N, C-alpha and C positions, 0 to 999 in steps of 0.2 A: 675094633674092641671096643666093648662097654665099660663105662666107668663104673666103678663099684657103688653102693648105696653109701650115702653119706653116714658116717659114724653116728649124728645125732639121732638116727631112725630106729637105732637100739634102744632109745630111752622112751619110745613110744609103747604104750600098754594098754590092752583092754582091761575094763574094769574087772572082769572075772579073772585075770590072771594078776591083778596087780598085789595081792597080798604074797603071793609067791616070789614075785619079782621084788618086793620090797625086803623081804628077808635077807638076801643077798647086801643089801646096802649098809653103809656104816651108820652106826647108832652114835648120839640119839638121831631118832627120824624127826624130822620137821614136815609139816604137812601144810598147805595152803591150797586155796582153791579162787577161781574167779573166772570171768568171760576171757579176759586179755584178746579183744577183738582186734583193736589196733594197737601194737604194742608201742611205749612211748618211753620216754625217760623215767618217768614215775614208776613204770612197771618194772623196769629193768633194776632200779635201784632198790625198791622194794623187794625183789626175789633175791638180789644180791644180800641184801640184810637178813632177810629171811635164812637163805643158806647157812650164814653166820651163826645162827643161833643153835647148830647141831651139826651132825656128820653128812647127811644127806637130805636132799630137798625132794619131796614129792609133789607135784603140782597138780589137780584135778581140775579140767575145765568144764564149764558147763557145756552140755550139747547145744546145738542150735535151737532146739526146741524149748529147752530149758533157759535159754537167754531170750526168746521171745517173751516166755510166760513172766520172767522179771520186769517184762514193759520198759526196757532200755530205750526204746523209741522205735520210731517206723524203719524199715528196712535193717533191723540188726538181728543177728551179727552181719557185718559188712563181710567178714572174712569166713567161709565155713570152716566147721570143727577139724577137719584134715589140715587145714592151713595153719589155724592157730595152733594147733597141737605141734606141728612141724617148726614153727617160729620160736615158741616156747622150749621146745626141747633142745633146739640150737643153741640155746644160753649155756655157757659154762657154769653157772651157778645152779642148775637145774640137773637132777639125776635120774628122774622118772616123771612122765607124763603120762595121765591116764585121764577118763571123764565120767561124767554122770549126768543122767537124765532126769532125775528126780529133781524137786524145787530146792532141794538143799544136799549136799554131803555126806549127811549123818551116817547112813548106812556105810558108806566108803571108810571114813573115819573110825568108827566102831571096828570095821573089820581090818583095818591096818595098824590100830593102836599107837598112833606117833606118841614120841615124848613131849613134842610141842606142836601146839596148834597157832598158827600164825595168820593174822589178817591185817589189812591195810589200817592206818589210822582214823577211817571214816567209821570203823567198826569198833564202838566201845565193848569191852571184853565181855559184859553183861549180855550182849545180844551177839556173840560169835556162836554160831551153829556147832555143838559137841564140845562146847567148854566145859561143861558139867561132866561129860564122860571123861573127858582127857582128865581133869583134875582128879575124877574120881579113881583112876587107876595110876595117880601121882603124878602124872605130865603136867606142863606148864602151857598156859594160853598168853599169847602176845599180841597186843594191839601196836603195830609199828607205825610209829607218827611219819607223816609225809616229809620228804626233804625236798621233793618238787611239785608244785601245785601243777598236776597235770590230769585232763580228764578226756576220755575218749569221746565222751557225747560233745564236749566242748569243740575238740578237734574237727570232729564231723561237722559240727554247725559253723565253724570257721572255714571249712573247705565250700560247705554249701553256699556261704554266704559272698565267697570272693569271685 
């Protein structure tokens, strides 16, 4: 007998299906994005806080090529998109996980029309991609202050030097 697929896999969604899938989610819809390469306490805390800003949380991940274009460092991402998406989808705070291959998630933000756009505290509101658009349709933009100073790059460097 084969075990059923884990329930979190139902949260995974290709970008071309994201708008339709998001329609079924509770509002207000919160959107955030990032690499989420090696998930750590800072990520989990941030995603939980983002989810608390609305009824549902959509997380859009940079594809592997998009991460490399960001210049995150040699051999990044460590984990491929499918693995990163599965780990993020397994979090209770996350309702839907999709991805984008562009340098920014602007097209996805415009298509989804979230009521809340959230980013981590290292992003001042004036630099958050999609902020003008979200505010333009009456939404809110939130830069969530860090509660735990964690960094994937720092974690990788610590592992490499040990």
